[in-house]
C-alpha positions in Angstrom: -7.0 -40.2 -22.1 -5.8 -37.8 -19.5 -5.9 -34.0 -20.2 -2.6 -32.2 -20.2 -1.9 -30.1 -17.1 -2.3 -26.3 -17.6 1.3 -25.0 -17.0 -0.2 -21.7 -15.7 -2.7 -23.2 -13.2 -1.5 -23.1 -9.6 -1.2 -26.4 -7.6 -2.3 -27.1 -4.1 -4.9 -25.6 -1.8 -5.8 -21.9 -1.7 -3.7 -21.5 1.5 -0.6 -23.1 -0.3 -1.1 -20.7 -3.2 -1.2 -17.7 -0.9 1.8 -18.8 1.0 3.8 -19.3 -2.2 2.7 -15.8 -3.4 3.7 -14.2 -0.1 7.1 -15.8 -0.3 7.7 -13.9 -3.6 6.7 -10.5 -2.1 9.3 -8.2 -0.6 8.3 -5.0 1.4 10.8 -2.2 1.3 10.4 1.0 3.3 10.8 4.1 1.2 13.2 6.3 3.3 15.1 8.3 0.6 13.8 11.2 -1.4 14.2 9.1 -4.6 12.3 6.2 -3.2 9.4 8.4 -2.0 9.3 10.2 -5.3 9.0 6.9 -7.1 6.1 6.0 -4.8 4.4 9.4 -5.5 4.8 8.8 -9.2 3.2 5.3 -9.0 0.3 6.8 -6.9 -0.2 9.5 -9.5 -0.3 7.0 -12.3 -2.9 4.9 -10.5 -5.1 7.8 -9.6 -4.8 9.1 -13.2 -5.9 5.7 -14.6 -8.8 5.8 -12.2 -9.7 9.4 -13.1 -9.5 10.4 -9.4 -7.2 13.4 -9.9 -6.4 15.9 -12.6 -3.1 15.8 -14.4 -0.2 17.9 -13.0 3.2 18.9 -14.4 5.2 17.0 -11.8 3.5 13.7 -12.6 3.4 12.9 -8.8 0.7 12.8 -6.2 1.2 13.1 -2.4 -0.8 14.7 0.4 0.1 16.5 3.7 -0.1 13.2 5.6 2.7 11.7 3.6 5.2 14.1 5.3 4.1 13.5 8.8 6.5 11.6 11.1 3.9 8.9 11.8 3.5 7.7 8.2 5.7 5.0 6.8 5.7 4.4 3.0 6.5 1.0 1.5 7.1 -0.4 -1.9 5.9 -3.9 -2.6 8.0 -6.0 -5.0 6.9 -9.2 -6.6 9.8 -11.3 -7.9 12.0 -8.2 -7.6 9.7 -6.0 -9.7 8.0 -3.1 -8.1 4.2 -3.6 -8.1 2.5 -1.5 -5.4 2.8 1.0 -2.6 1.5 0.9 0.9 1.3 3.5 3.6 1.2 2.5 7.3 0.1 5.2 9.8 0.7 5.1 13.5 -1.9 7.2 15.3 -0.9 7.6 19.0 -3.2 9.6 21.3 -1.2 12.8 20.8 -1.8 12.7 17.1 -5.5 12.4 16.4 -5.4 13.2 12.7 -4.5 10.8 9.9 -5.6 9.8 6.4 -7.3 6.6 7.7 -8.9 8.6 10.5 -10.5 11.0 8.0 -11.9 8.1 6.0 -12.9 5.9 9.0 -13.5 8.2 11.9 -15.3 5.6 14.0 -12.1 3.6 14.3 -9.9 6.5 15.3 -12.1 8.2 17.9 -11.3 7.8 21.6 -14.6 6.1 22.1 -13.6 3.3 19.8 -10.6 2.4 22.0 -11.3 -0.9 23.9 -11.7 -0.5 27.7 -8.9 -1.8 29.8 
């Protein structure tokens, strides 16, 4: 007797499963004030759940790096439903400070740049 297939279990190799998942994800850059506010609210909710920050009246969390011209904020949508946020930071030599640079200074120092 053959066992019934689990309708929730994914099929195929791990690679195939990842590719199918990535096909369902859409990345949208948050350019408008409303989109950025929604991302700051999501970030606030995540940090509150984690106990990382104290509550505030606005129900949002952002930091000074979010308003710099070298930070790009994105919303990640799975099957059309908003699931996460992502911040990408460009750190050219003229701008040596960034959120990632504060967390991982070894990777943002001039000495970590590969020789040409």
